[in-house]
C-alpha positions, 0 to 999 in steps of 0.5 A: 500499500502506498502513502497516497493510498493511506492518505485516501483511506484516512480521509475516508475515515475522517469523513465517517468519524465527522458524520458520527460526531467524534471530534477526538478521532477527527483530530487524530485523523488530521494529525495522521494526514499531516504526518503523511506529508512530512518529509522524513529525510530532509536534506541539509543545505550545502555547507561547502562551496561548489567545487570548481576546477580552479578551486580543485587546483588551489586545494591541490597546491595548498596540500602540496605546499603543506605536506604535514597537514592532513586532509582534515586540516586542509579542509578546515583551512578552506571551510570544506569537507575532507571528501572534497579535498580528497577528490581534488587531490586523488580524483573522483572515485 
């Protein structure tokens, strides 16, 4: 059974409990219908800037100039995540 089908059943139940005069059950149906529309996995907005070829060159050069720094340290310097630094240095995998 799909979520739209469940919503339709909830709407039918809501209509029936409205007719028999049960506002407590109407309220529960309304809550269930609202929850069925809620996104379960909302994505966070990107916190790192878009990676351009020029930016990747900058990451590679900085890492080359500072071999004592870890990927995490380089990423912190540029306020991005270590995965972007890794991709810039070693290529997309």
